[in-house]
C-alpha positions as CSV (number, residue, x, y, z in Angstrom):
1,M,28.5,54.7,-17.5
2,R,25.6,57.1,-17.5
3,E,23.0,54.4,-17.8
4,L,24.4,52.3,-14.9
5,P,21.5,53.1,-12.5
6,R,19.0,52.0,-15.1
7,L,21.0,48.9,-15.8
8,L,21.1,48.0,-12.1
9,R,17.3,48.5,-11.9
10,A,16.8,46.3,-14.9
11,V,19.0,43.5,-13.5
12,E,17.2,43.7,-10.2
13,A,13.9,43.4,-11.9
14,I,14.7,40.0,-13.5
15,G,16.3,38.5,-10.4
16,G,14.9,37.1,-7.2
17,D,13.3,33.8,-6.4
18,I,10.7,33.4,-9.2
19,A,9.5,30.5,-11.3
20,P,11.4,30.0,-14.6
21,Q,8.2,30.6,-16.6
22,A,8.0,34.1,-15.2
23,V,11.5,35.2,-16.1
24,P,11.0,35.8,-19.9
25,D,8.2,38.3,-19.3
26,R,10.4,40.2,-16.9
27,I,13.3,40.2,-19.4
28,V,11.3,41.8,-22.2
29,R,9.9,44.5,-19.9
30,A,13.3,45.2,-18.5
31,A,14.9,45.3,-22.0
32,A,12.3,47.7,-23.4
33,E,12.8,50.0,-20.4
34,L,16.6,49.9,-20.5
35,A,16.8,50.7,-24.2
36,D,13.9,53.1,-24.1
37,A,12.3,51.0,-26.9
38,R,8.6,50.8,-27.9
39,Y,8.9,47.0,-28.5
40,A,10.9,44.1,-27.1
41,A,10.7,40.4,-28.0
42,L,12.4,37.2,-26.8
43,A,12.3,34.0,-28.9
44,V,13.0,31.1,-26.5
45,L,14.2,27.7,-27.8
46,D,12.3,24.6,-26.7
47,E,14.1,22.0,-24.6
48,V,15.3,20.1,-27.6
49,G,16.7,23.2,-29.2
50,G,15.1,22.6,-32.6
51,A,12.2,25.0,-32.5
52,V,10.9,28.1,-30.8
53,G,9.1,26.9,-27.7
54,R,7.9,30.3,-26.7
55,L,7.8,33.8,-28.1
56,V,7.4,36.6,-25.5
57,T,6.7,40.2,-26.6
58,H,6.2,43.5,-24.9
59,G,5.1,46.9,-26.2
60,A,3.7,48.2,-29.5
61,T,1.5,45.9,-31.6
62,A,0.1,48.3,-34.3
63,P,0.7,47.3,-37.9
64,D,3.1,50.2,-38.4
65,D,5.0,49.5,-35.2
66,P,8.1,47.2,-34.8
67,A,6.1,44.1,-33.9
68,G,6.5,42.9,-37.4
69,R,10.2,42.2,-36.7
70,T,9.3,39.0,-34.9
71,E,9.7,36.8,-38.0
72,P,13.4,37.8,-38.6
73,L,14.1,37.1,-34.9
74,V,12.8,33.6,-35.2
75,D,14.6,33.1,-38.5
76,A,17.9,34.2,-37.0
77,L,17.5,31.9,-34.0
78,L,16.5,28.8,-35.9
79,N,18.0,29.1,-39.4
80,G,21.0,31.3,-38.9
81,G,19.5,34.1,-40.8
82,P,20.6,37.7,-40.4
83,P,19.7,39.0,-36.9
84,P,17.5,42.0,-36.5
85,P,19.3,45.4,-36.0
86,L,19.5,45.3,-32.3
87,S,19.3,41.7,-31.0
88,V,21.5,39.7,-28.7
89,P,21.6,36.0,-27.7
90,V,20.7,35.0,-24.1
91,P,23.1,32.3,-22.8
92,V,22.2,29.9,-20.1
93,H,24.8,27.5,-18.8
94,G,26.9,27.9,-21.9
95,A,24.0,27.2,-24.4
96,T,21.8,29.5,-26.3
97,Y,18.5,30.0,-24.5
98,G,17.0,32.5,-26.9
99,L,17.4,35.7,-28.8
100,L,16.4,39.1,-27.3
101,Q,15.5,42.0,-29.6
102,V,14.4,45.6,-29.1
103,A,13.0,48.0,-31.7
104,G,11.4,51.4,-32.1
105,K,13.6,53.8,-30.1
106,R,11.4,56.3,-28.4
107,G,11.8,59.9,-29.7
108,A,13.7,58.7,-32.9
109,T,12.4,58.6,-36.5
110,A,14.4,55.4,-37.1
111,D,15.6,52.8,-34.7
112,G,18.2,55.2,-33.4
113,F,19.9,52.8,-31.0
114,T,23.5,53.5,-30.0
115,A,26.5,51.3,-29.3
116,E,25.8,52.0,-25.6
117,D,22.3,50.6,-26.0
118,R,23.7,47.4,-27.5
119,Q,26.3,47.1,-24.7
120,L,23.6,47.5,-22.1
121,L,21.4,44.9,-23.8
122,R,24.3,42.4,-23.8
123,V,24.9,42.9,-20.1
124,L,21.2,42.5,-19.5
125,A,21.1,39.3,-21.6
126,T,24.0,37.9,-19.6
127,E,22.4,38.7,-16.3
128,A,19.0,37.3,-17.6
129,G,20.7,34.1,-18.6
130,A,22.1,33.8,-15.1
131,A,18.7,34.5,-13.5
132,I,17.1,31.9,-15.8
133,G,19.7,29.3,-15.0
134,N,19.3,29.9,-11.2
135,A,15.5,29.7,-11.5
136,R,15.8,26.5,-13.5
137,L,18.2,24.9,-10.9
138,H,15.9,26.0,-8.0
139,E,12.8,24.6,-9.7
140,A,14.7,21.3,-10.6
141,V,15.7,20.8,-7.0
142,R,12.2,21.5,-5.7
143,Q,10.7,19.2,-8.3
144,Q,13.2,16.4,-7.6
145,A,12.6,16.7,-3.9
146,R,8.9,16.5,-4.4
147,W,9.2,13.3,-6.5
148,M,11.7,11.8,-4.0
149,D,9.3,12.5,-1.1
150,G,6.5,10.9,-3.1
151,S,8.6,7.9,-3.9
152,L,9.4,7.4,-0.2
153,E,5.7,7.6,0.7
154,L,4.9,5.2,-2.1
155,T,7.5,2.6,-1.0
156,A,6.5,2.8,2.6
157,S,2.8,2.4,1.7
158,L,3.4,-0.5,-0.7
159,L,5.6,-2.4,1.7
160,S,3.0,-2.1,4.5
161,A,-0.4,-2.2,2.6
162,D,-2.4,-4.9,1.0
163,E,-1.9,-6.0,-2.6
164,D,-5.4,-4.8,-3.4
165,N,-4.5,-1.3,-2.5
166,A,-0.9,-1.3,-3.7
167,L,-1.7,-0.5,-7.4
168,A,-4.2,2.2,-6.3
169,V,-1.4,3.8,-4.3
170,V,0.8,3.9,-7.5
171,A,-2.0,5.6,-9.5
172,E,-2.8,8.2,-6.9
173,Q,0.8,9.1,-6.2
174,A,1.7,9.4,-9.9
175,L,-1.3,11.6,-10.6
176,R,-0.4,14.0,-7.7
177,L,3.3,14.2,-8.4
178,A,2.9,14.8,-12.1
179,G,0.1,17.3,-11.8
180,A,-2.1,15.1,-14.0
181,A,-5.8,14.6,-14.4
182,T,-5.8,10.8,-14.6
183,G,-3.5,8.1,-13.5
184,V,-4.1,4.5,-14.5
185,V,-2.2,1.2,-13.8
186,L,-2.5,-1.4,-16.6
187,V,-1.6,-5.1,-16.1
188,P,-2.2,-8.3,-18.2
189,A,-5.8,-9.4,-17.9
190,A,-6.4,-12.3,-15.4
191,D,-8.5,-14.3,-18.0
192,G,-5.4,-15.1,-20.0
193,S,-6.8,-13.4,-23.2
194,G,-3.6,-11.4,-23.8
195,D,-5.5,-8.1,-23.3
196,I,-4.4,-5.4,-20.9
197,E,-6.7,-4.4,-18.1
198,A,-7.0,-1.2,-16.1
199,V,-6.9,-2.5,-12.5
200,A,-6.4,0.8,-10.7
201,A,-7.1,4.4,-11.5
202,S,-7.2,7.8,-9.9
203,G,-8.5,11.2,-11.0
204,E,-11.3,12.7,-13.0
205,A,-12.0,9.7,-15.4
206,A,-11.1,6.9,-12.9
207,G,-14.7,5.6,-12.5
208,G,-15.0,4.9,-16.2
209,V,-11.6,3.3,-16.7
210,I,-11.3,0.6,-14.0
211,G,-12.1,-2.8,-15.4
212,T,-11.9,-1.9,-19.1
213,T,-9.5,-3.7,-21.4
214,V,-7.5,-2.9,-24.5
215,P,-5.5,-5.1,-26.9
216,A,-1.9,-5.4,-26.0
217,D,-0.9,-4.5,-29.6
218,A,-2.2,-0.9,-29.3
219,P,0.8,1.1,-30.7
220,A,1.7,3.2,-27.7
221,L,0.9,0.4,-25.2
222,R,3.0,-2.2,-27.1
223,R,6.0,0.1,-26.8
224,A,5.5,0.8,-23.1
225,L,5.1,-2.9,-22.3
226,G,8.3,-3.5,-24.2
227,G,10.2,-1.3,-21.7
228,E,10.2,2.1,-23.6
229,P,8.7,5.2,-21.9
230,V,6.3,6.8,-24.4
231,V,5.3,10.5,-24.4
232,L,2.2,11.6,-26.5
233,E,1.3,15.2,-26.9
234,E,-2.4,14.8,-27.9
235,P,-3.0,11.0,-28.2
236,A,-5.7,9.9,-30.6
237,P,-8.1,7.2,-29.5
238,A,-6.4,4.7,-31.9
239,E,-3.1,5.3,-30.0
240,L,-4.5,4.8,-26.6
241,P,-8.2,3.8,-26.7
242,L,-8.4,2.8,-23.0
243,I,-8.1,6.3,-21.6
244,A,-9.8,8.0,-24.5
245,A,-13.0,6.0,-24.1
246,P,-14.5,7.9,-21.2
247,T,-13.2,11.3,-22.1
248,D,-13.0,11.3,-25.9
249,R,-10.0,13.7,-25.7
250,Q,-7.0,13.9,-23.5
251,G,-3.9,16.1,-23.2
252,P,-0.2,15.3,-22.8
253,T,0.2,11.7,-21.8
254,M,3.0,9.5,-20.5
255,L,3.0,5.7,-20.7
256,L,5.7,4.3,-18.4
257,P,6.7,0.7,-18.1
258,L,6.3,-0.8,-14.6
259,A,9.5,-2.9,-14.9
260,S,12.4,-3.9,-12.7
261,D,15.3,-6.3,-13.3
262,G,13.8,-7.5,-16.6
263,T,10.3,-8.2,-15.1
264,T,7.5,-6.1,-16.5
265,L,4.4,-6.0,-14.4
266,G,2.4,-3.6,-16.6
267,A,2.4,0.1,-17.5
268,L,1.5,3.4,-15.7
269,V,-0.4,5.9,-17.8
270,I,-0.5,9.6,-16.6
271,S,-2.7,12.0,-18.6
272,R,-3.2,15.7,-18.3
273,T,-6.3,17.6,-19.6
274,P,-6.3,18.9,-23.2
275,G,-4.5,22.2,-23.6
276,S,-2.2,21.5,-20.6
277,P,1.6,22.1,-20.8
278,A,3.6,19.2,-22.2
279,Y,5.7,17.1,-19.9
280,S,9.2,18.6,-19.6
281,V,12.3,16.6,-20.0
282,P,13.0,16.6,-16.3
283,E,9.4,15.6,-15.5
284,R,9.8,12.7,-17.9
285,A,13.0,11.5,-16.3
286,L,11.6,11.8,-12.8
287,A,8.3,10.0,-13.7
288,T,10.3,7.2,-15.3
289,Q,12.4,6.8,-12.2
290,F,9.2,6.8,-10.1
291,A,7.7,4.0,-12.3
292,Q,10.8,2.0,-11.9
293,Q,10.8,2.4,-8.1
294,A,7.1,1.6,-8.0
295,A,7.7,-1.6,-9.9
296,L,10.6,-2.6,-7.6
297,A,8.4,-1.9,-4.5
298,L,5.6,-3.9,-6.0
299,L,8.0,-6.8,-6.6
300,L,9.4,-6.6,-3.1
301,A,5.9,-6.5,-1.6
302,R,4.8,-9.5,-3.8
303,A,7.9,-11.4,-2.7
304,R,7.2,-10.7,0.9
305,R,3.7,-11.9,0.6
306,D,4.9,-15.0,-1.2
307,R,7.3,-15.7,1.6
308,E,4.6,-15.3,4.2
309,Q,2.3,-17.6,2.3
310,L,5.0,-20.1,1.9
311,A,5.7,-20.0,5.6
312,V,2.0,-20.7,6.3
313,L,2.0,-23.6,3.9
314,E,5.1,-25.1,5.4
315,D,3.6,-24.8,8.8
316,R,0.5,-26.5,7.6
317,D,2.5,-29.3,6.1
318,R,4.4,-29.7,9.4
319,I,1.1,-30.0,11.3
320,A,-0.2,-32.5,8.8
321,R,2.9,-34.7,9.2
322,D,2.7,-34.5,13.0
323,L,-1.0,-35.5,12.9
324,H,-0.3,-38.4,10.5
325,D,2.9,-39.7,12.1
326,L,1.9,-39.3,15.8
327,V,-1.8,-38.8,16.5
328,I,-3.3,-41.2,13.9
329,Q,-0.8,-43.9,14.7
330,R,-1.5,-43.6,18.4
331,L,-5.2,-43.7,17.9
332,F,-4.9,-46.7,15.6
333,A,-2.9,-48.5,18.3
334,V,-5.6,-47.7,20.9
335,G,-8.2,-49.1,18.5
336,M,-6.2,-52.3,18.0
337,G,-5.8,-52.7,21.8
338,L,-9.6,-52.3,22.3
339,E,-10.3,-54.8,19.6
340,R,-8.1,-57.4,21.3
341,A,-9.9,-56.7,24.6
342,R,-13.2,-57.3,23.0
343,R,-12.1,-60.7,21.6
344,A,-10.7,-61.7,25.0
345,G,-13.8,-60.6,27.1
346,D,-16.7,-62.8,27.9
347,R,-19.3,-60.4,29.2
348,E,-21.8,-58.8,26.9
349,E,-21.8,-55.3,28.4
350,V,-18.0,-55.0,28.1
351,A,-18.2,-56.1,24.4
352,R,-20.8,-53.4,23.7
353,R,-18.7,-50.7,25.3
354,I,-15.6,-51.7,23.5
355,D,-17.6,-51.7,20.2
356,R,-18.8,-48.2,20.9
357,A,-15.2,-47.0,21.8
358,T,-13.9,-48.5,18.6
359,D,-16.6,-46.7,16.5
360,E,-15.7,-43.4,18.1
361,L,-12.1,-43.9,17.5
362,D,-12.8,-44.6,13.8
363,A,-14.8,-41.5,13.6
364,T,-12.0,-39.5,15.2
365,V,-9.5,-40.8,12.7
366,Q,-11.8,-39.8,9.8
367,E,-12.2,-36.3,11.3
368,I,-8.4,-35.9,11.6
369,R,-7.9,-37.0,8.1
370,T,-10.4,-34.4,6.9
371,T,-8.5,-31.8,8.9
372,I,-5.2,-32.8,7.3
373,F,-6.7,-32.6,3.8
374,A,-8.1,-29.1,4.6
375,L,-4.7,-27.9,5.9
376,Q,-3.0,-29.1,2.8
377,Q,-5.2,-26.8,0.6
378,P,-3.9,-23.3,-0.3
379,P,-5.4,-20.6,1.9
380,E,-8.1,-18.4,0.4
381,E,-7.0,-14.9,-0.4
382,A,-9.1,-12.3,1.5
383,P,-8.5,-8.6,2.1
384,A,-7.2,-7.8,5.5
385,A,-9.5,-6.4,8.1
386,L,-10.2,-2.6,8.1
387,R,-8.6,-2.2,11.5
388,T,-5.4,-3.9,10.2
389,R,-5.3,-1.7,7.1
390,V,-5.8,1.5,9.1
391,L,-2.9,0.5,11.5
392,R,-0.7,-0.3,8.5
393,E,-1.3,3.1,6.9
394,T,-0.7,5.1,10.1
395,G,2.4,3.0,10.8
396,A,3.7,3.8,7.3
397,A,2.9,7.5,7.7
398,A,5.2,7.7,10.8
399,A,8.2,7.7,8.5
400,T,7.2,11.0,6.8
401,L,5.5,12.6,9.8
402,G,8.5,12.0,12.1
403,F,6.2,10.5,14.8
404,P,3.4,7.8,14.9
405,P,-0.1,9.1,14.8
406,S,-2.5,8.1,17.5
407,V,-5.3,5.8,16.4
408,T,-8.8,5.3,18.0
409,F,-11.5,2.9,16.9
410,T,-15.2,3.2,17.9
411,G,-17.5,0.3,17.4
412,P,-16.8,-3.0,15.7
413,V,-15.3,-1.5,12.5
414,D,-14.3,-4.9,10.9
415,A,-17.8,-6.3,11.3
416,L,-19.9,-3.2,10.3
417,V,-18.0,-1.6,7.4
418,G,-18.3,-3.1,4.0
419,E,-15.3,-3.8,1.7
420,E,-16.1,-1.1,-0.9
421,T,-16.5,1.6,1.8
422,A,-13.4,0.3,3.7
423,R,-11.3,0.5,0.5
424,H,-12.2,4.2,0.0
425,L,-11.7,5.0,3.7
426,V,-8.2,3.6,3.6
427,A,-7.4,5.7,0.5
428,A,-8.9,8.8,2.1
429,L,-6.8,8.1,5.3
430,R,-3.6,7.8,3.1
431,E,-4.3,11.1,1.4
432,A,-5.1,12.9,4.6
433,L,-1.9,11.7,6.3
434,S,0.1,12.6,3.2
435,N,-1.3,16.2,3.3
436,A,-0.5,16.5,7.0
437,A,3.1,15.3,6.4
438,R,3.6,17.8,3.5
439,H,1.8,20.9,4.7
440,A,0.8,20.9,8.4
441,D,4.3,21.0,10.1
442,A,2.4,19.3,13.0
443,G,3.7,17.7,16.2
444,R,0.6,15.6,16.7
445,V,-1.9,13.7,14.4
446,D,-5.0,11.9,15.8
447,V,-6.9,9.4,13.7
448,V,-10.4,8.3,14.7
449,V,-12.5,5.6,12.9
450,D,-16.0,5.6,14.2
451,A,-18.3,2.8,12.9
452,T,-21.3,4.0,14.9
453,A,-21.7,7.4,13.2
454,R,-24.9,8.5,11.4
455,L,-25.4,10.6,8.3
456,P,-27.8,13.6,8.5
457,D,-30.5,11.5,6.7
458,G,-30.3,8.8,9.5
459,R,-28.3,6.2,7.6
460,D,-25.6,4.2,9.5
461,A,-22.2,5.5,8.5
462,V,-18.5,5.2,9.2
463,R,-16.6,8.4,10.0
464,L,-12.9,9.0,9.6
465,T,-11.3,12.0,11.3
466,V,-7.7,13.0,10.8
467,A,-6.8,16.0,13.0
468,D,-3.4,17.7,13.4
469,D,-2.1,20.6,15.6
470,G,-0.2,22.2,12.7
471,R,-0.5,25.7,11.1
472,G,-4.0,25.1,9.6
473,L,-5.5,26.1,6.3
474,P,-4.8,29.7,5.1
475,A,-7.9,31.8,4.8
476,G,-9.4,31.8,1.3
477,R,-7.2,28.9,0.1
478,R,-8.9,26.7,-2.5
479,R,-9.1,23.0,-2.0
480,S,-6.2,21.0,-3.3
481,S,-6.5,18.1,-5.8
482,G,-6.0,15.7,-2.9
483,L,-8.9,17.2,-0.9
484,R,-11.0,17.1,-4.1
485,N,-10.2,13.4,-4.5
486,L,-11.3,12.8,-0.9
487,T,-14.6,14.6,-1.6
488,R,-15.2,12.6,-4.8
489,R,-14.6,9.3,-3.0
490,A,-17.1,10.2,-0.3
491,E,-19.7,11.6,-2.6
492,S,-19.5,8.5,-4.9
493,L,-20.6,6.5,-1.8
494,G,-23.3,9.0,-0.7
495,G,-21.1,10.7,1.9
496,S,-19.2,14.0,2.5
497,V,-16.0,15.6,3.5
498,T,-15.7,18.6,5.9
499,L,-12.7,20.7,7.1
500,G,-12.4,22.3,10.5
501,P,-9.9,23.2,13.2
502,G,-7.8,20.5,14.9
503,P,-7.3,19.7,18.6
504,D,-7.9,22.7,20.9
505,G,-8.8,24.9,17.9
506,A,-5.4,24.7,16.3
507,G,-4.4,23.0,13.1
508,T,-6.7,21.2,10.7
509,A,-9.3,18.4,11.1
510,V,-10.4,16.5,8.0
511,T,-13.7,14.5,8.5
512,W,-14.6,11.9,5.9
513,Q,-17.8,9.9,6.2
514,A,-19.8,7.5,4.1
515,P,-22.6,4.9,4.5
516,R,-21.3,1.7,6.0
């Protein structure tokens, strides 16, 4: 075949390890070059197969040029209309991916395409389908691996962290994995009103969302709480007023039930910015699985805490029974013996001493009874100390890093750092450790929490440093969404985030600081 070298060049041009979104552009350029055409177009079906999801063109666009042939191309693909003169289907894994057309043969007064041109285009379409299929599989594997890694990090964090932080972890991980702008966790309001409250949020609009409520009968929310994943392209405020309130508009949104084994804890809402790409079918499936695993991990964490609390209560009951059955009875017997001694004695001094001992024993019995009553009360729920939470986060990160990070505390961190700052510091530590596990390829990670630091303006501060000996940040690389989240957290408290080299000048050091 005389055109074999050109065909091989065209096939090579659409191959390689590239993203699926880039393949259609390469196909139309290769088709135009192979057929020596002034114009090429590819109408791509959407994921459902009922509409054209994308129309890619290349070449002439003047009114008298062949670009006007796009409408017959779409009609042939969707409605079974007559195909344009030189068009061929592009198959991917046995299904029609789209329809490829070329028009305007160069150097010809009419289209002037030959049977050989048609054969070449068919071969190109077959190879293009194979390239698209391979790119899709590769992207699906990478996407699934990313969600699986995120689910592993989520489970490890939820099973080791405090309940106050668990829902925040769900929102942060969902936002990062889905490439969204806002992640929100909704649960039934604690006041028993029947409304749904946003208890955790992450992303651009997080500050204006937490604490707001929405009626449970909002259309989209009612479906999600009933166990049905809901996908909205451009939700109106009436469909989802909670998220729309601070931003007025939002892009593609998923509402995913946080449910496991028939128990619904609430819903997870993941929203992209207006104009962003819609969530694909694989993304929807992976996000739904993530929400189910998050719900299961939350239930397991809640069950573990219930067991721990039950063990504490059972131990208190045992102590109370021992005090009542042993100590009080013995003290009562002593008091009775002293009382008999007083009645039997005849000296005034002995009587006074016995009276005094009896009064002291009565007071002791009252104090022990008060202790028993206090032990029988349920323990007050209080957040764990900052030192404990830092150690839990670093312990959980060991599973993804492959080794335990070293941890150093400077100053009395539990006594000096307030709860609001501590909560943001723990979230910043979690993000920094996650970034190190995903990107650094490090063999060492050092975590330092310094409660004796000072800000440039002289205010007392707490400083978190997470340093690794990995490959460091590439020159000119923009900050990731995770680092932007760290910066927003610090700045919301009046602090800052800086990046620098790690130990001995290698790797990366993230320094997060905020007023105590």
